[in-house]
N, C-alpha and C positions, 0 to 999 in steps of 0.2 A: 504494500500500500504506500502510495506516495505521501511523504511527510514534508512539512515546511520547516526549513532550518530557521530558527529564531535568531536574527541579527540585531533586533531592536533592543536597546538598553532598557532595563526595568523602568527607569524614570521616564524615558520617552514613551514607553508603552502606556504608562499610567496617564500621562498627559494626553495621549491620543484618545484613550478611553474617555477621559473627561470631556474632550472636545466632541466626541460622538454623542455623549449624553446631552450635550447642549443643543445638538441639531438633529438627533435621531430619535431614540425611544427612551429618553431619560425622564426626569421629573418635569412637571408642567404646573403652571399656576392658573391654568384655564379653569373656569367654573365647572362644577360637576356635570358629567354627561347624564343622559337620560337613564332611567332605571333599567333593570335587567329584563330581558325577554326570554321566552322559551327557547331552550337549546334546539336549533334547527336540525341537529344530527341525532337527536334522541328519538326513540320509538314512541308512538302514541300510547297513552295509558290504556290499559285493558278496560273494556266496558263491563260493568258488573251486571248480574242478572241474566235473564234469557234462558233458553233451553240449551242443554248440552249438545255439542256437535256430535257428528256420527262417531268419531273416535276420540272425543275429548272428555274431560272430566266435567262434573256438574258446574254450571255457571261459566264454562269456558269453551270456546269453539276449538275444534281440532286445529293444531298448528299447520300453517301452510308449508308445503315442501320448499326448501331453500333452492332458489334457482340462480344460476350464474348470470351476471348482468349481460344484457345483449350488447354486442359490439355496435359502435356508432361510426357512420361514415364521416362525420364532422363533429367538431367539438360543440356541444350544445350551448345555446345562449350567446354565442359570439356572432357578430355581424361581419360583413365583408371587410370593413376597414380593420377590425381587430384580427380577423383570421389571416389577413395578408401579412401581418407582422409576425406570425408564428412561422419559424423556419421550417422548410420542407423536410429537413432531415431530423427534426425533433421527434423523439419517441416517448418522452415523458413531459406532460403539460399539467402543471398545478394551476387550476383555475380558481381564483378567489373572487367571489361575487358578493359585493357589498349590498346591504339592504336598501341603501339610498345614497344620493350624492352627499348629503350632510349627516349620514349615519355612521356609527363606528362599530357595527356588528355585521357579520356576513357568514358565508358558508364556503368551504373549499372542498374541491374534489380533485384527486390525482388521476389523470387519464394516462394510459399507457398503450402502446401498440408495438407489434413485433418488428415492424420494418416501416420505412417511409412509404406512405400511400396506403397502408393497411388500415383496417377499422380500429377505432379506439375502444378500449375497455375501461369503464369508470370504476373507481374505487368507492370507498365509504365516504359519505359527506361528513365533514368536520366543522364545528363552529369556530369562528375566528373573531378577533378584535382587530380593528385598524385604527387610524388616527382619530383623535377626539373630535375633530371637526369634519371628518369624512374624507372626500376624495378630490383630486384636482388634476387637470390636464397639464398644468405647469406648476410643478412644485418649486417653492422657494424656501429658503431657510427661515424657520420659525413660523410657518403658516399653519402648523398642526394639522396638515392634511397628507394623506398618502398619495403617491404618484400613480396615475393610471397608465397602464401600458403593458408591454410584453418584454420581460427582462430575463436574461440568461442566469443560471445558477451554477457557479463553478467552485466557490470557496466556502468553507465552514470553520467553526471553531467553538470555543466555549470555556467556561470555568472548569467544567468537568472533563475527564479524559474522553478521548475518541470512543464512541459507542460501537464503532464498526462501520464507518462510512467509507465510500469509495471517493468522496470528494476530498480535496486537500484540506487538512484539519489543523488548526492552530489552537493552542490552549495556553492558559496562564492566568495569573491573578488580575491582569488588566481587564478581564471580562467580568469582574465583580460589579454587580448592579447595586446601587445604593439609593436611599431616599424613598419618596413615595410618589405615586401616580396621581392623576387628576381627580380621583375619587378617594384619595387618602390611603389607598392600598399600598403595602410595602412592595418595592421592586426587587427585593432580594430573591435571587434564583432565576430572574428573567433571562439572564445571559448565560445560564448553565449550558445551553445549546443554542447556537445561532447558525443561520445560513445567510450569507451576504447576498442581497438582491443587487444585481449589476446595474443599478441606477447611479449615474454620476460617480463611478468608481473605476478603478483599474482592475479588470479581471486577472486572476492568477496571483493575487496577493492576499495577505491576511485580511479578514474583515476589519481589522483595526487600522488598515492603511488609510492615510488621510488625503491621498491624491484625489483631486476633484476636477476631472477633465472639462466639465461645463462651468467651472468656477465655484468658489465657496458660496456665493449668493444663491446658488441653485440647491443648496442643501446636500445631504448625504447621510451615510450611516443608516441606510434603510435595510433592515434585516427581517428575516423570519426568526422568531425567537419564542421562548416559553411564555405562555400567558400569565399575567399577574392579576387577573380578575378585574381588568379595567382597560379602557382605551389606551392607545399608544400615542407617541408624538409623530409617527409617520410609518412605523413598521407594521407588520402583520404578525399576530401572535396566535399560537396554538397550545393546546394542552401538552404537558410534558411527555406523555406516552406517544402522542402524535409526532412531536418533534424528533423523538428518538427513532420512530418508524420512518420518518422522512429521511433522516440521515442515513439509515441503513438501506433505504430503497433507491434514492436518487443515484444515478450512475452517469458520470461524465461521458461515457461512451454512447449514451442515449441522448445527449445534448439537451438536458432538462431546462425548461423555462417555467417562469411563473407568469400567468396572465391575470392581471389584477385591476379591479375598478368596480364602480357601482354598476348595477344591473343595466341601467339605461345606457351608460357609456359603452359597456362591453358589447351591447347589441348593435352598435353602429357599424 
């Protein structure tokens, strides 16, 4: 497995992490976001009462046989403009669909295919958080919105050791998350696992790299990371088991990308 040689001095690494917290997914003084909503990835609660199903117990219908998801000829929910940005050779596409332009919750599905041009197979839907103020077509530093677009995924890291990823993985204390989020929730553990989204960054470097090809004013430090039970400053967050699964599943040989934005924007 490819490993990154750490050449960054400890002090430089910590300063870099602090800078990322200032422009990426660290603390925020934004007013509290809206209240929690139902987990979009959770199964619907069972209905009580009624007659027993043919093979079920009293009060419960017989369980439906589990079926493999049907392959899809195109990524669902994406319009021509968005689809045109997905590279032809991509075989893994993580589609993050926000609930609305100004909303900070959404759902993500990892789609995979065996070869370019083949049908896509969807994975399990996962609930997500995004930036506290929602989404934007032109992200700038401090706007507290997540950038809309299609971005490659090449580099990962975290406070915790590599869980078994094929992505290049960097680790160290510079990934320590401190402070609280916009709803007063502690950020500790949020950067235990991160995957850098290649928005305004140099692919092939640690997620802590401060290079900003579009300029510092366009923000940066946009990651996939562990959810801290609240909206982010610009990143997209997942439950800890999901982040570990993503790290173990994403394969640079399959040219993985994240397709992210609110539902309306992605449908264009």
